N, C-alpha and C positions, 0 to 999 in steps of 0.2 A: 826718413820714411822707410821703415824696415819692413819690406814686404816682397821678398823674392818668392820663387816657387816653393811651396811647402814640401818638405821631405817626409812629413809624418802623417799625412791624411790617411786615415785607416779605412773609413767606409768610402762609399763612392757616390755621395750626394744625398742630402736629406731634404732640401726644400728649394723653392725658387722665391725670389722677391721682386717687387716692382717699385720703382720710383718714377713711374711714367712709362717705363719699358720693362721687359721681363728678363731676369737674369737667373741662371742656375748657379747656386753656390753650395759650399759645404757647411752644414750647420755647425760642425765641430770647430770651425775656424771663425765663425761669425759672432762677434761679441754682441750681446743683447743691447748694450748701450749704443751701438752704431746703427740700430734699426729704427730709431725714432723717425716717424714720417713714412716708413716703408710699409707696404702691404705684404705680409708674409703668407705664402701658400705652401702647405705641406701636402704630402700624398693623401692624407685623410681629408684634406679640404677640397680636392677636386672630384671626389666621388667615393661612395661606400656602398656596401650591400644594404645598409639601412635606408639610404635615400635612392640614389641612382649611381651606377658606375660610369666612369668617363670612358669614351671610346678608346683612349690609350690603354687604360686598365683592362678593358675587355679584350683588346686585340693581343696584348702581350701575353695574356693568360690563354686565350683560345688558339693562339699560334704556337703554344707550347714553349713560350719563352721563359718559363719559370721551372726550376727544379727544387733546390732547397729554399729558394725564395728570399733569402736574406738580402740579396743585392737588388731585388726587383723594385722596391720603392724608389731607389736612386735612378734606375733605368727609366721608370715611368716619369719621374720629374724632369729628367733630361729631355725626353721626347716631348713632354707636355710644354716645357718652356720653349723649345724650338718651334712647336706648332703655334704657340701664341704669337711668336714673331714672324713665322713663315708658315702659313696654313697649308701650302703645297710645297714642301721642301724638296730639294734635290737630294740624291743619294750622297753626294759629297757633304752637304750640310748635316745630314743624319749621322754620317760616320764621324764627322768632327764633333758633333754634339755628344756622342757616346764615347769619344776617345778617352775621357777621364774616368769612365766607369769600369769597374772590375767585376768579372763573374768567373768563378772557379768551376761551375758545374756544366753550363750549357754548351760551351764552345761558340756562343754568340750567334750562330746561324739562325735559330728561331727568333731571336730578338731582332735581327735584321729583317727577317720575313715580316714581323709585325710592323716594323718601320715602313717597309715598302708599300704596305697597304695605304699609306697616306701620300705616296708619291705617284706621279704620272710617269711610269716607266714601263718599258716592255719587259717580257720575260727573258730576253736574251742577255748574255753577259756583256753586251754592248762593245765588246772589243775582241777581235778574233786573234787569239794567240797562235802564232805559227800559221796564220791564215785559216785557222780551223775553229769553228764554234762547236762546242759539244752538242748543242741542240740541233745543228744541221744534220740531216740524215746522210747515211752512207759513209761515215768516216771510219767505220771499223773494217779492218781488212779481212776479217774472218767471217764469211757469210753465214756460218752455222750459228753465230751469235748476233745476227742482225736484230733480234727481238730486244736486245739489251737497250737499244736506243729509245724504245717505247717506254717513256717514264710513266710512273703511276700518278694518279690524281694527287692533289695536295692533301696534306694532313689536316687541313682546316678549310672551311668554306667562307670566303669573303662576303658572299651575298647576304649572310645573316648578321653581319656586323652592324652595330649602331653607326649612323653617319656622324661625321665630325661637323658640327654646326658652330662656327665661331661666334654667332650671335647669342649663343646660350652660355658662353663662358663668363666667369666671374669678372666684374668690372672693378676698376680702381675705386676704393671707397671714397665717396664724395666728402665724407667728414675729414679725411686726410688732406684733400685738396683745399678745403676751406681753412683748415688749420695752417697749412703751408702759406696760404695767402695772407691770413690775418695775424699770424704770430710774428712778433718783432724779432729781428735778428739779435740774439744775445747768446753769450756763451752758456752752455749747459754743463753742469758739474754733477757727477754721480759719485757718491762717497760710500765706501764700505768699511769693514773692520780693518782691512789691511792696506787698501789702495784707493786712489782717487782717479776718476776718468774725467778728463777735461775735453769738451767738444766745442772749440771755437767755430763761429759761423762767419767771421770776417777775418781778413788778412791781418788787420791791426790787432785783433784779439789773439790771433795765433802767435804773432811776434811777441806780444806781451806775455803769453803763457810760456813760450820757450825761453824768454828772458828770465822769468821767475823760476822756471824749473829746467835749467839747461841740460841736466842729465836725463830728463824724461824722454823716452823714445816717441817719435811722431809716427803714429800708426794710421795707415790708410786701408790696407787690405787685411792686415793681421796674419799674413801667411808666413811671417818669420817670427815676430814677437810671440804670437799665440803658441806655436809649437815649442818654442824655447821655454816658455813659462810652463807649459803642460808637461813636457817630457824631459827637459833638461834642468828643471828646478830654478831657472832664472826668475828673479822677482823684481818687479818695478813698482815702487810705491805710488808713482804718478805716471799716467799715460796720457798723451795729447793726441786727439783724433780729430783733425779738421773735418767740418761737415759742410759740403756744398760751397766751398770758397771758389769763386769764379777765377781768381788769379792763378789757381792751381789746376784748373780744368779747362784748358783752352788749347787751340791749335792755330797757328798763324804761318802761312806760307808766303814768304817774300820772294824777291827776285833771285836771292842767292842762298837762302836757307829755310829750313822748316823748324819752327819753335814749338815744342810740345810741353804742355803743363805737366809738372811732376806728379800731380794727383790723378792723371788719366790712368784708367785701368789698362792692362795689356790688351784686353779685347778692344777697347776704344782706340788704342794706338794701332792695332791691326787694321781696323776699318779706315782710319785716317790715312795710313800709308797706302792702302788700296786706292783711295780716291786721289791722292797726290800722284801716284804712279799713272793713273788714267789721264790726268790733266797736264802733266809736264812732258816735255820731250824725253825720249828714252835715255839719252846720254846724261841727263840730270838726275835720273832716278836710280842709278846703280846701287848706291848705298841703301836706298829705301827698299829696293827689291831684295837685297841680301837680308835686311832686318825682317822683312815680311816672311821670307822663307823660314827663318829661325822661329818666328812667332807661331807659325802653323804647327810646329812640332813641340813647342815649349809648353810643358805641362798639359793639362786637359782644360776644356773650356771653363769648367767650374772654378779652377784656380786663376785662369786668365781674367775672369770676370771680377776677381777680387784684388789680385796683385797689382800694385801701381808701378808705373814706369820709374818714378823717383825712388821708390823703395827698392826696386830691383838694382838700380844703379848704386845707391848709397850702401847697400848691404855688402857689395863687393865680394860675393861668394866666389870661391875658387873655381866653381864650375858654372858661373854665370854665362848664359848664352848670348846676351846682348852686349855686355861690357867689352869683350874682345873686338866686336865690330865697331862699337862707338869709339873705342880707344884709337883705332886706326883711322877714324874718319874726321879727325880734327874737330871734335865736338867740344862745346864749352858748356859749363854749368852756371846758371844764374842763381846766385845766393842772395839772401836777404836777412837782415836782422834789424833790431832797433837802431843799430849804429849806422846802417846804410846798406847799399848794394855793393856787390863785387862779383867778378867772374873768375872762375878757375877752369883750366883746361882739363878735360877728361883724358888724362894720360897716365903713364906708368906711375908717376909720383902720387897722383890721387889714388890710384888703385892700390898702392902699397901703404896708403894712409900716412904719407910723409906729413909732418905737422904743417909745413909751409904750404902744402897743396890740399889740405883736408878741410872739411867743414869745421868751423868753430862750434863749441857746444851750444851757443845761442842762435846759430844760423839755421835757416830753413832753405832747402832746395826748392826753388820756385819753378824753374823750367830748364829745358835742355835745348840748345841750338845745334841742329844737325845740318851742316852745309850740303848744298846740292853737289852732286858729282860734276866734274868738269869734262870737257871733251878730252879724249885720250887718258881718262882716269877710269880705272876698273876696280871694282870691289866685289869680294866674295866672302861668304861664310860657310864653313864646313863643320859638321859635328858628327860624332859617332857615339851612340849610346847602346845600352843592352837591347833596347827595342826601338822601333822606328819613331814612336811618339810617346809623350808623357813619361819621359825618363831623363834623369840628369845625365849630362854628357860625360862620357869617360874622358874625352878630349874634345875641345871645340876650338875654333880659330876665327879670327877676322883678318882679312888680307886686302891690302890696297896697293896699287901701283899707279904712278902718274908718269906719262911719257912726254909731257910738255906739248910741243907741236907735232907729235908723231915721230916717225922715224925709228921707233922701237928702242930708243935710248932711255934708260931709267933716269928720271929726275927725282922721284920720291918713291920709296918703298917702305912699307910698314906692315908688320905681321905680329899679331898677338895670339897667345894661346891660353886657354882655360883648362883646368884640370891637371896641370903639370906642376903646380906649385901652390903655396899657401894662398895666393890670389892670382889674378890674371898676369901673365908674364909677357912682356914686350921684348922681342928680340931686336932691340934698337941697334946695338953695336954691329951685329952681323950684317944688317942691311944697309947701314951707312957705307960699308965697304963696297957695296954693289952699285951704288949710285954712279951713273956715267957709263955703265956697261950695257951692251945690247942684250935684248931679251932673247936668249938662245940657250942651247943645251949646255954650253960651257958655263954660262951664268947659273943655270940650274944646279949643275954639279957643285959649283962653289957655294951656292946658297945652302945646299943640303949639309955640306961639311961645316959651314959657319954656324948654322942654327943648332946643330947637334953639340957643337962646342959651347955655345952660349946657354942654351936651354938644357941644363943638366938635370938628370933624374937619378939620384942614388938608388941602389938596390933596395934600400929600406924605405923608399918614399911611401907616404900614406896612401892607402888604397891599393898598393901593389900594382900588378900588371905593367911593370916598368918597361919590359921589352915591347909589349904591345903599344904602349903610349909613345915610345920612341919611334916605332914604325908609323904610327898615325901622324906624328909631327911631320915626317918626311912625306907621307902619302898626301896629306892636305896641301903641302907646298907643291907637290907634283901636279895635283888636280888643278890648283890655281894657275900653274904654268900652262897647262894644257888649255884651260878655259880662256885665258888671256890670248894665247897664241891663236886659238880658233877665231876670236873676235878680231884680232889684228888682221888675220887673213881675209876676213869678210870686209873689213874697212879699207884695207890697202893690199889687195891681192898681188900686186907687183913686187912688193918688197918683203912679203912674209910668206914663207912656204906653207903648204897645206900639211895638216896632221896626217900621219899614216892612218889608213882606213880602220885598221884594227885597234887604234888607240882612241877613237872617238867614243867608244862605249864607256870609257872611264868618266865621261862627263854626263852620261845619261842617268837619270834617276832609275832606281830599281823598278822592275815591272810593277805596275799599279793599275788596277781597273776595278770596276764595280763588282761586288760579290755576286756570284751566281751559284746556284745549287740545284741538283736534281736528285730524285729518289726513284728507285725501282724496288717495290716491296710487294709483300704478299697480299692477296685479297682474302677477305674473310670467307670461311667455308660456306658455300651456297646452301648447304643443308642446315645451317644454323637457324634457330628461331629468330624472328625479327628483333626481339628485345634482348637477345643474347649479346652482351657487349664484348665478349672475349674476341680478340683479334682486331678490334677497331681502335682507331687513334683517339681514345678518350682523354679529355683534358685532365691535368693533374687535379686531384681532389681539392687541394688548397690553392689552386692557381689564381682564382679571383681574389681570395683573401691575401695572397702574396702581393698582388698588384695594388690592393687598396690599403695595405698596411695593417690589416686587421688580423693577420696571422700572428699568433702569440709565440714568442720565443722566451727562453728562460729569463732573460733580463727585462722582458716586457711585463712580467708578472707584477701586479700591484704591490707596493710596499706593505709589508706586514707590520702590525702595531709593534712598536719598540724594536724594530729591526736593526741589526748591527751589520757592519761591513768588515770583511776580512781582506787584508793585503799581506802578501808574502815578502819576507826578506830572503834574498837568494845570495848564494856565494858569488863573490867577485873574483875568486881564484880557481884555477883548474885543478890544482892538486896542492893541498896544504893542510896543516894541522891548525885547528882553531885554538888559539891561545886564550882568548877571552871574548865574552859577549857582554857589552854594556847596554842595558835596557833603560837606564835611569832617565836619560833625557827624553826618550820616546814616551815613557810612561807618564812623564810630567806634563805632556802636551794636553790641551783641552780636548775633551771628547774621547780620549783613549781609555778603553775599558780594561784591556788585558793584553798580554803577549804570551802566546802559547809556544813553549819550547819542548825539546825532547824530554826534559825532566817531568813535565806534565803528562807525557805519554809513556812514562816508564812502565814497561810490561806490555804495552800495546803499540810500540813504535815500529813494528815491522809487520809485513803481510806478504804472503807467498804469491808471486806473480808467475803463473804456470808452475815451474818447478823450483824457482829460487826465491828466497825471501828478500824483500827490499825495504830499507828503512824509510819512514815517512819524513822525519826531520833529522838533520845532522847537527851535532854539537861538538863532536870530537875531531872529525876529519872530513874534508870535502874532497870529492874526486872529479868534479867538473864545475865549470862556471854555470850558474843557474840552478844549482842544487838548493833545495829548500832548507833553511836554517831555523826560521821561526815564523810565526804568523801574528800580525798585529790586528787586534779587534777594536773597532772604534764606532762612534755613533754615526759617522758618515764616511763615504768613500774618500773624500778629500782628506779628512782627518786621519784615516787609516794610512793613506799613502804618504802623507807628510811624516807621520810617525815612523813608518818603515824606513824612510830615508835617514832618520836620526838614530837608528840602531847602529851601534859601533862594534864592528867585529875586527879583532886583531888576528892576523894569520902568521903562520910560519911556513914558508914554501917548502915543499918536499920534492925530491928528485927520485927517479927520472920523470919528466913530464912527457907523456906520450900522447900525441894528437893524431898522427897519421898512421895509415896501415903499414907503411914502410918502417916507421919507428916501432910499431908493435911487433913486426917480424924481427927486427934487430934485437929487441928485448925479450922475445918469445912470450909476449903478453897476449894470451888467448883464453877465451872461455872454453870450458869443456862441455860436451865432447867434440872431437873432430868428427866430421861426417865423410863418408866415402861411398861412391857408387861406381860399380865396375861391370862391364858387359863384354863378353868375348875375351880374346887374348891380345891385349894391346902390344906387349913387348914383341911377340912373334910377328904381328902384323907390320910393325915398323921395319922388319927385315926384308919384306917383299915389295915395298912401295917404290915408286919411281923417284919421289922427292920428299924431303922433310922440311918443314917450316916451323920456326918458333917465333912467338910474339907475345905481346901483352897489351892490355888496354886498361886505362884508369877511367873511372866514372865517379863524378861527384854526387853528393846527396841532393835531396829535394825537400822543401818544406810543404807540409800539407796545405797551408794557407787557406783553410776554411774561412769563410767570411765571418761567421760567428765564432768568436774565441771561446775558450773554456769558460763555462758559466754554470753556476749552481746556486740554489737557495735551499737552505735546510731549515725546517720548521718543527720544533718540538711541539707535541700535541698537548703536553701538560697533564696527561693521564696515562697511567700504566707504562710510563717510559716510552710511549710510542713516538716515533719521529718520521716525518715525511721529507724525502729528498727529491727536489725538482732539479733536474740536471740535463745538460746537453751531452748525451753519451750514446755510444753504440752498444753498451754492455750493462744493462740495468742490474742483472744478477750480480755481477762483480761489484758494482757500487754498493748494492745491498750487503754483500758479504763483508766488504772491507769496513763499511760503517758499523755493521754489527760487531765485528771484531774489535774495532777501535773503542766502541762504547761498552764492550763486554755485555752485549745483549743477544738474545736469540734472534734469528733472522725475521721471525714473524712479528717483531716489534718495529722493524724498519721497512718502509715502503718507498720504492724508487719509482718516480713518475717521469715519463718522457713524452711530451706532446709532439715535438719535432726537433730536429737538429739542423742548424744552419750550415750544413756541410760537415763532413767528418773525414772520409777517405782513409780510415784506419787510425786516425790520430786521437780519437775520443774513447779510449778504452781504459788501459791500465794506468796511464798517468792521470787521467781524469779521476780514477778511483782514489789515488793518493791525495789529490786535492780535496775530494769530497770527504775523505776520512777525517782530515784535519778540520775542515769546515764544520763537519758534524760534531766533532769533539767540542769545538768552541760553542756551538749552539746548545749542546747538552749541558755543558758546564755552567752556562749563564742562564739557561732556561729561556732563551730569546732566539728568534729567527736570525740567521746569519746568511748574508749574501756574499758570494765571491765571484767576481767577473774579471778575468784577466784582460789586459789590453794586449798590444803586440809583444809584450815581454813573454807572452805565450810561446813565441818562437825560441826564446832563450831557455825555457824550462822543458819543453816537450820533446825535442828531437824530431826526426823525420825519416826520410828514406835513407837506407844505408849506402854510403860510398862503397864502391867495389874496386878491387884490383883483380883482374883476370889474367892468368898466364896460360898459354896453350902451346902444345907441340902437335902438329898435324902431319900425318903421313898420307900421301895421296899419289894417285896415278896421273899421268899426263893428260888424261881426258877429264880431270877434275874430281874423280871419285875419291872421297876421303875414306880410307880403309882403317886408319888408326888415329885416335884423338885422345891426347892426355892433357888434362886441364887441372889448374889449381884456382880455386875461388877464395878470395879473402874479403870479408865484409868488416866495416868499421862499426862495431856494436855499441861503442860508447862506454860509459862508466858502469852500467849494470846490464844484465842479460836481457831483461824485458822480453820482447818477442823475437829477438834476433836469431835464436836457434831455429825456431819454427820458420822464419823467413828464409834462412839459409837452406833448410831442408826443402822447402817449396821451390826455391831457386834451383836446387840440384835436380829435383824431379821434373823440372820444366826446361832444363838447360839446353836439351837438344833441339828445342823448338819443333820445327816441322821436318827434321832431317833424321834419317836412319844411318847411324854410324855403326858399322858391324863390330867394331872394337873400340870401346870407349871407357875411359877412366877419369873420374873427377874427384878430387879431394877438396874439402872445404873447411875453412876455419872462421870463427867469429873473433875478431880482434878486440881485446879490452883496451880502451883508450880513455883519455881524460876529456872527452866531449860528452854533452848530454846524451842519454841513452836513446839510440835510434829504435824505431818501432815499425809497425806495419804501415804501408802506404800502397794505394791502388796498384795492383799487379803482383804484390806480395813476393818479391824476389825475381819475378820473371823479367821485368824491364832491364835489370842488370845482367842476369844470366843470359838472356836472349841476345843482348848486345854483344857480349863476349863471343858467342857462337857466330853471329852475323859478321863480326869483325874478322874472325878466322876465315869464314867463307869468302869474304871479299879479298883477303890477302892470297888465298889459294887461287882464286880466279886470276888475279894479277900475275901470279907466278906462272900460271899455265898459259897466259895469253888469251884467256877466255873471258867472255862477258859474265858478270856475276850471276845473271839469271840462268845461264847455262849450268853453272856449278850448283846453283840452288836446285834446279830441276833434277839434275842427275842424282843428287843426294836425298831427294825428298822421299818421305814415306810413300809406299805404293799400296794403297788400299789395305788389305788385311795384312797386319804386321805385328810386331812386338816391340814395346818400349824397352829402355835399358833396365827397368825394374820388372820386366817380364809380364807386363799387363798387355792383353790383346787390344789392338786398335784397328779400327776401320777408317782409313784415311780417304775414302772415296770423295767426301765433301771437301776435303782439303784440296784435292786435285781440281775439283770443279770450281772452287773459289779462285784458285790460281789462274785457270784458263779464262774464266769470265772476267777477271780483273785485267788480264792481258788484253782481252778484246775490248772491254769497256773503255780502257784508257788509251786505246789505239797505240799500244806500246811501241811496236816496231816502227810505225810511221813517225811518231814523235821522237823516237830515239835518233832517227836519221836527221830530223830537223835540229835537234839539240846538238848533235855532232857538227852539223854545218855551222850553227851559231858559234860554237866554241872555236872552230877553225878560223872564223872571221873576226873574232873579238879577243883582244889580248887581256884586257883588264876586267872584263865581265865574263863569267862562265855560268853555264847551266848544268844541272845534274838531273838525271832521271833514274829512278831506282824502284825495284819491286821488293816487297818483303812478304813472305808467307807467315801464317800464324797457326800454331796448334796450342791452344790454351786448355790445360786440364782443369776441370771444375770439381772441387771437393775440398774437404778440410782434413783429410787423412785420418779420420776417426769417426766411428759410428756415433759415439757419445756427443761429439761436437756437432753432429748433424740432426740432433733431436729438435723437435719444434712442437709447440702446443698452441691451441686457440680456444676461444670461448665464444659461443654464439647464442644470443637470447632472441626469442620471438615474443613480442608484447601483444597484448590482446587487441590492439588496434591494427595489427598486421605489420607493424614496423619491426625492424631488426637492428640489434646492436651487436657489433662484432669487435673483438679484440684479439690480439695475437702477440707473439714474442718479438716480432721484427720492429726495427726502428725506422721511422721515416726521416731520411736525411737528404732527400732530394731525388732519390731514384724512383719514387712513386710507388713504393710497396703498398701503402695503404690503399691507393687507387686500385691497384691490381687485386688486392684482397676483396674489395667491394665488387669488382668484376667477377671474382670467383663465386662469391655468395649469390650474386645476381644470376649467374648461369646455373648454379646448383639448385637454388630454390625457385628459379624461374620467376623472379620478381624484378621490378624496375630498380635501377640503382638508386633512385630518389627515395626508396623505402628503407634504405640501409644507411646506417651511421656507424662511424668508427671514432671513438673518443681519444685514443692514444694508447701508449704502451705503459703498463704498470705491473710491477711484481705483485700487486694486490690482486690482480685478476688472472694473470698468467705467471705462475712461478717457474723458477729454475730455467730462465730463458738463456739461450746461447748468444754469443756475440753476433751482431749483424755485420756481416762482411763476407768476403770470399766469393762474391757473385752468386750466392745461393739463397739470399734472404727471401725473395719472392717464391722460389721453388719450394723450400722446406716449409715455410709458414703457410704457403698456399695449399700444400698437401694436408696440413693440419686443419686449416679452415674447411677444406673440402671434406675431410673426414667428419668434422662436426656437423656440417650441413647434411651429409648423407645419414648420419645418426638421427638427426631431426626428421628427415624425410621418412626414415624407417619407422620412427615413432608415430608419425602422422599419416602413414600410408592408409590405415583403415578409415581415418577421418576424410582424407581427400577422395578415396574411392567411393565413399558414400555421397559426396557432393562435388563431383569433378568440375562443375561450372562455378563453384563458389570462389570467394575471394580469400586472401590470406587473413583478413579480419574474421571472416566466417570460420575458417578452419582453426584459427587460434582460439576463438571463443569456444568452439565445439570441443577442442582438445582440453581446454581448461575445465570445461564442464564434466569431462570424463576423466579428470585427474591424470592427464598425460603430460609429461614434462615438456615444457617449451624452451628448455635450455640444454645445451650439450657442449661438452668439451671435445676438442679434436686433438689428435696426437699423431705425430709421425716420428718413428723411432730412428730415422736416419738411414742413409744408404750404407750398404755393406762397404766397409773401408778398412784397409789394414796395410801396414808397411813395416817390414822387419829390416832394420838398418844393419843388423849383424850379417844377414845373408844378402842384403841389397835387393830383395824381392818383395813384391806385394801387389795389392790392388787398391791403391790409395784414392782413385778417382772413379766417379760413376760415369762421367761422360766428358767429351772434349768439344770445345767450341773452335771452329775453324774460320779462317779468314785470309784475306790477302789485300795488300794496299800498294798503290803506286803513287809516288809523289814526284813532282817536278819543282826544282828550286833554282833560283838565280842568286848569285853571290858576287859581291864587289870584292875583287881580289886585293884592292888597295886598302880597304877599311875593315873587311870582314862582315859588312852589312849583308843581309840576306833576306829573301822573300820566298815564301812558299807560293808558287804560282797556281798549282793545281794538285789536288789529291783525289784519287778514286779508291773507294773501299768496298770490298765485297765481303759479306759476313754470313756465316751459317748460324742462325740463332734458333733453329728448330721452328716451331710454330709460335710466332710472337703473340703474347697475350695482349699487349698494348703497343701498337706500332710507334706511336708518337714518343712514348717513354723510352722504348728500346733504341730508336734512332737517336734520341737525345743522349742516351748513355754512350753510344758509339762515338758520337761527335765530341762529347765532353771528355771522354777518355783520350781520344786522339789529340785534342788540343792540349790537354794536360801533359801527355807524353811528348808532344812537340815542344812544350815549355821545358820539360826535363832535359831533352837532348840538345836544345839550342840556346835558351836565354836564362834559364833559372840557375843561379849559382849561389852556393853558401860559402862565405869567406870568413875565416877565423884569423885572429891576431896570433902572433907567435906565442902568446900567453893563453891561448884557448878561448878568447872572448869572441863571440859571434858578432861580426861587423854588420852583416846583412839582416838587421832586425827591422821589420816593417817594410812598407811598400816603397819607401824612398830608395832603398838599396836592393831589396829583393824584388825582382820583376817577373810577374807572371804574364802570359800573353794577354793582350787587349784586342779590341775589335779590329785594329789595324794590322794585327799579326796573323790573322787566320788566312787560310788559302783563298785566293781570289775565286777559284772554282773548287767546289766540293761536291763530289758525286758519290752517292751511297746506294748500294744494291744489296738486297737480302736474297739469299738462295730460296727457292721454293720450299715450302714446308716439308720437313722430313719427320717421320713418325718415330717416337722413342717412348715406349710404353711406360718407362719408369718415372719420367719427369712429369711435372704438372702440365697437363695438356700438351705434352711433347715440346714444351718451351725450354730453351737453354739459357734464358736470361731472366 
């Protein structure tokens, strides 16, 4: 039964199903053959705008829990399934239900808010950290900020929500019940062209099938076989899938052991263990408690609902969470075949697949015997992963010790580790030597030395992190020693000493409590008209459609007649000459229509990205893994992908292979030009300072991890060479240009359409254009529509945030004033320049963050390496450059013996000042944000409590830190700031608006409708926005840089004001009329009811020769304070609380703007804490997909999150004085 936790689930839940109870599962892992007799419910089935929406759908939308919306159906179905089983769930149940869902946009808080509306909970955080609840009054030590505690009203109104009425839910279809009762038990066989699915319903039939097909896998949950077949090319001509066999799905608790059927799902095992623990004496349940603890963090509930216990055991994955525990627990496996029964121990021989201890091909695992724990026997399991839940362990362990009749003398000791070898490793020899020794520190010291000698990890071990894994091996052993020592002291206080007080924290779980959030934000202007929506928390325009599954993304578009599918063949080498490409086998496969190579694109195989040309397809030499070599076009997606795997490419490796920044520096491998910014006289300043400090900091990259991967559909119109491109992109104009160039057409024959993008974050611009150009060529060549949708190989092709190396030399006075700062920035640009130079420039212009350094010099280089080209990602160079500066500030503070916040404050901009590029700045709001954050977070009070905690706890530590923010907003060019819009008024008084901005989750379309509503003084319900298209608004700029709503909103406003000017005579004649009256009157008088709007862009310039300019129109200010707890033994950490104060000007839509603040914070938290890109020494990305690349989940967000917006500040140049 091959069904461990799936490492390849890409989305986060598609449907629920019921066989009498409700289970949330992943559609991509659920074989259709396994659903006979099940009632399947998808998000469309629980409610829609055409019938009625379900309360879950309504609340997640109206609580602002959707942004791009791509993950929302999964969130809805997880909550829906929970409510079907628990109509009034606890917060713990809700958190567990959503633990397997991923969201890249929202930061999860509004989703939690929607969930809480179904719970009976108070508004308090329910646990007072440091004895203080944020919602209690009087915690702030600064009386002038006492108003900060007065939080604003909620961003939504619960009173208007539809009630949840369980009696109105869907029932299990009676037809299925009748079918189940009347249908005889017989084996069902489903046959296809290539494989057969056998579904036995009795144990006898199962044994017969396994006897006839001994090599066929037995599938229960399909969480291992399914991903292997889909992603690794593993093929099984026969699959055996038992259906409802009682002998595989039972639990029996006898006087000395618990027997669990191998077919039980991990969710069922979890519930069974919980019941057994309640009913047995504590001393008998120690193994079960350890298993249950692991099960709570093993994968998400959707996977646990599918994965079987037997599959998890038999798969014997190296990072299995349960096998190390079961291996130390003297468990036995009950096997059965037509030849009879037998038992094998679940031990090291079984885990290593030794023939004498393994299953025979015709055998089935029927059940597992797990002995009760004995008196004086202790069991523990410890694991460490990249995040707390739903992540494969880096290292895990099962540990058991038995003392016989007490006395603390070891009679049995068994410890197994996962993640440190090809399978679970049992340190048997080491612990045999410890039998007979007392449980004391001398034994611990010997155990540590013995286990490190036996459990060896070579430096080249798969997965890397060798030193960290070695540390974890010892840390887990030490934790077990402390845990057992504590229990022994409790059971026999006379013979066993107490642990030191400051050691006890090593055994405590990291800080955990219910999520709590508060907001303090602006009220709408009291002078506004009642119907004016600007400044109000308006729900996302597509929120309801996101929640019902009716929002259409690129791949949701219906199949076009005779549509083809395109799949890319990518380079498997990082730097090599292509010796030959053999297409013959791929072309011979059924359904394959063509393979596009560089030869077909001769003359159009390159296009200029910013200033440098980039090839679309490579056939002579490749410079990174993932580079596009050719494209297979076939009748179906499956046929295209199969054929792509059959293209044979022969390489000749080239040297040198450059992967890291250090290697690029060694080989002087840089893109031109170098950039430099200098202010003051750095060299002279170094002569007068008290101290000089030098340091460096490395920062890894980050994947965009948008939920919707790169997707496009190209449709030739069949007339006049016209072609339509439907694509998920941030830059329609660029798509139009590259397609026109590739097809040798004028741009007016190519129309690019974008309804919405399922997330982007900077990753759907230039590389998307390359993919679209090739797809369009295939469509044009064959005169048929072609669709291209990448899976998570998207990560292999597209690149992400640039890894950085920052070096600094700081000259400072003893009071912390930094008078001289000399820095070098190196970014890993990858194989081609892409947007790397622009990102580097923006990083330079933002590098000083909130600080005024009177003498500053920074030089910057983009390194050319053999990795996929990195590109823009949220923050655009600032997260890397800002970290370098903050690192320097922290080191200066340590050298001076000062608190970091003191050094931050003394170096901070002071109101009217000048940036290093000599642009004037007014930092008044920066200072205000800093002071308010200090007060709102009760920084001084909590810092003292944190210091006390750290002095009392040796193995757990807390940190509390403040960070200010000065983020310049602008694109550095007037031309890049242009925007246009088109507004039509129809004769019934309705309005259609379109503009050049892309809706990718930030709510720009919603804001544009708010703008039209304000300007034309009409209800938002009268206004419609169809999407973005080069057909209606030409020459659009890229949507990014935090200016999409500002620039396009000014264009929309301009169009509305033009219309009002046209209509002024009409309206003045009939001021009490309706828009329908005015539109008809204007039409009768031949007055245009359509207008274009235009904004030429803010004045912006930067001269890199002189290092001076005015590149930005305005600055966004902020400050944040976070408290974090860390386990010093394992590196596990938890963000306890974060307070954020932001200056956003006058918010156009509070809900959307707060959502952007939260989402950006959580994405940044992922960047700095858990998200890591790992490459092989040959340049192959290991961390492809959610199995290896971990973004934050709902369990990772701060337990408390408090956000405050400064009171509105007027800025005449921006849209309604908004800064977001």
